[in-house]
C-alpha positions in Angstrom: 132.6 98.7 51.1 132.9 95.4 52.9 131.1 95.2 56.2 133.2 94.4 59.3 131.9 92.0 61.9 132.4 92.9 65.6 135.0 91.0 67.5 135.2 90.3 71.2 138.6 88.8 71.5 141.1 91.5 72.7 144.0 90.2 70.7 142.0 90.4 67.5 140.8 93.9 68.4 144.3 95.2 68.9 145.4 93.5 65.6 142.6 95.3 63.7 143.5 98.6 65.4 147.2 98.4 64.3 146.4 97.0 60.8 143.4 99.3 60.0 143.3 101.0 56.6 143.5 104.8 56.2 139.7 105.4 55.8 139.0 103.6 59.1 142.0 105.3 60.9 140.5 108.6 60.0 137.2 107.7 61.8 139.1 106.4 64.8 140.6 110.0 65.2 137.2 111.4 66.1 136.7 113.7 69.2 133.6 115.1 70.9 132.4 118.6 70.2 131.9 121.3 72.8 128.3 121.8 74.0 128.0 125.1 72.2 128.9 123.5 68.8 126.5 120.6 69.5 123.6 123.0 70.0 124.4 125.1 66.9 125.6 122.3 64.5 123.5 119.4 65.8 126.6 117.2 65.6 128.1 115.3 68.6 131.5 114.2 67.3 133.8 114.6 64.2 137.4 113.5 63.2 140.1 116.0 64.3 141.7 117.9 61.5 144.6 120.3 61.1 143.5 123.8 62.0 140.8 122.9 64.5 140.9 124.5 67.9 140.8 121.9 70.7 141.0 121.8 74.5 142.6 119.0 76.5 140.1 117.6 79.0 142.1 114.7 80.5 145.7 113.9 81.3 148.7 115.9 82.5 147.9 118.9 80.3 144.2 119.3 81.3 142.9 122.8 80.4 145.4 123.5 77.6 143.7 125.0 74.5 145.4 125.4 71.1 145.2 124.8 67.4 146.1 121.4 65.9 149.4 121.6 64.1 149.7 118.0 62.9 147.7 114.8 62.8 149.6 111.4 63.0 147.3 108.7 61.6 150.0 106.0 62.0 150.3 106.5 65.8 146.8 107.8 66.4 148.1 111.1 67.9 147.6 114.9 67.4 150.1 117.8 68.1 149.0 121.2 69.4 150.6 124.6 68.9 152.4 125.7 72.1 152.2 122.3 73.8 155.9 121.4 74.0 158.5 119.9 76.4 162.2 120.3 76.8 164.5 117.3 76.3 167.7 116.6 78.3 169.9 118.1 75.6 167.8 121.3 75.7 165.8 121.0 72.5 162.0 121.5 72.5 159.6 118.9 71.0 155.8 118.7 70.6 153.8 116.6 73.1 151.5 114.1 71.4 147.9 113.8 72.6 145.3 111.1 71.9 142.1 112.5 70.2 139.9 110.9 72.8 141.4 113.3 75.5 140.5 116.5 73.7 137.2 118.4 73.0 136.8 120.4 69.7 136.1 124.1 70.5 136.1 125.4 66.9 135.8 123.7 63.6 137.7 124.5 60.4 135.2 124.4 57.5 137.4 125.3 54.6 137.0 121.9 53.1 133.8 121.3 51.0 133.8 117.6 51.9 133.8 118.4 55.6 130.9 120.9 55.1 128.9 118.3 53.3 129.4 115.8 56.2 128.2 118.4 58.8 125.1 119.3 56.6 124.2 115.7 56.2 124.4 115.0 59.9 122.3 118.1 60.6 119.5 116.7 58.4 119.6 113.3 60.1 119.5 114.9 63.6 116.1 114.7 65.4 114.1 117.9 65.8 114.6 119.7 69.1 111.6 119.7 71.5 110.9 122.9 73.3 109.8 122.7 76.9 106.0 122.9 77.6 106.2 126.2 79.5 107.9 127.9 76.5 105.4 126.5 74.0 102.5 127.7 76.1 104.0 131.2 76.3 104.7 131.3 72.6 101.2 130.4 71.5 98.7 133.3 71.6 95.7 132.5 73.8 92.4 132.3 71.8 89.4 134.3 73.0 86.5 132.2 74.0 83.2 133.6 72.8 80.2 132.9 74.9 77.8 130.8 72.9 74.1 131.0 73.8 72.5 127.7 74.3 69.7 127.3 71.8 66.3 126.7 73.2 65.2 123.2 72.4 61.6 122.7 71.4 59.7 119.8 72.9 59.4 117.0 70.4 56.0 115.5 70.1 55.9 111.7 70.1 53.5 109.8 67.8 50.5 108.2 69.4 51.5 104.7 68.6 54.8 105.2 70.3 53.1 106.9 73.3 50.7 104.0 73.7 53.4 101.4 73.8 55.0 101.1 77.2 58.6 100.2 77.5 59.2 97.0 79.5 60.5 97.7 82.9 64.1 96.8 83.4 64.5 93.6 85.3 66.2 94.2 88.4 69.3 92.2 88.8 68.6 89.3 91.0 70.4 89.9 94.2 72.1 86.9 95.7 70.0 85.6 98.5 71.8 85.5 101.8 71.2 82.1 103.3 71.3 82.1 107.0 72.8 78.9 108.4 70.8 77.3 111.2 72.7 76.7 114.4 73.6 73.1 114.4 72.8 71.4 117.7 75.8 69.8 119.2 75.4 66.1 119.5 75.4 64.9 123.1 78.0 62.4 123.8 76.4 59.0 124.6 77.0 58.2 128.2 78.3 54.7 128.7 76.6 52.6 131.4 78.7 52.4 134.5 79.1 49.0 136.0 77.7 48.9 139.6 79.9 47.4 142.2 78.5 44.5 144.1 77.9 45.2 147.7 78.2 42.3 150.2 75.5 42.3 152.7 76.7 42.9 156.3 75.2 40.7 159.0 73.3 42.7 161.6 74.5 42.3 165.2 72.0 41.2 167.8 71.6 43.3 171.0 73.2 40.4 173.1 76.4 40.6 171.1 76.6 44.3 171.6 76.2 43.9 175.4 79.0 41.3 175.5 81.4 43.7 173.7 80.6 46.5 176.1 81.2 44.2 179.1 84.7 43.2 178.0 87.1 44.8 180.4 90.4 46.1 179.1 93.4 44.6 180.9 95.8 47.0 182.6 99.3 46.9 181.4 101.8 45.1 183.6 104.0 47.3 185.7 107.7 47.2 185.1 109.9 45.9 187.9 112.4 48.3 189.2 115.7 47.5 190.9 114.4 48.2 194.3 111.4 45.9 193.9 113.7 43.2 192.7 115.8 43.4 195.8 112.8 43.3 198.0 111.3 40.3 196.2 114.6 38.5 196.1 115.1 38.7 199.8 
């Protein structure tokens, strides 16, 4: 059988779907099994066949359960017994359902080929793991017998070994903690301040002091009023 490569282009995917051969169309008609069948048969999905009991899980007819009456590989549709609709002229026709919208409730195992497929898938299925609590309950608890500790006799060492003394273990040299000495802060060098030149003041003699004291302050001149002017003018 020639291996097919996966294709990502949607146009090519649809083309492969419409032009698929019969053996691939049969695989595309697969539907999931009910949880009860998965636990008993160890199979998750199988192609739908005529005679299987299925239940609709999606769409307008959700919840309907019935037997498969016909499988249409050309249109990828199945028809169920009892699932019909009335046309305008009054005739009843079967309603087609896609296999991805149903769940298989009961398998028809009359065909030996189908039995072989189920058995092969059961062998490939991984073994079921029981929960730890169930395993602990299933296993019988073993009785623990008290074992008496045997008395150990002191072993005598030879004289040569007793005379030799084992070298003492060298203690791991601990890292010495070096204390840093407080660094003296350097004093800032004071710059020499330039001294201002002071001009010598001439000392006053006692005669000059007396002259200054004898100087009489002149009285301010009186302002002439209008009446004084008249009197002076006359």
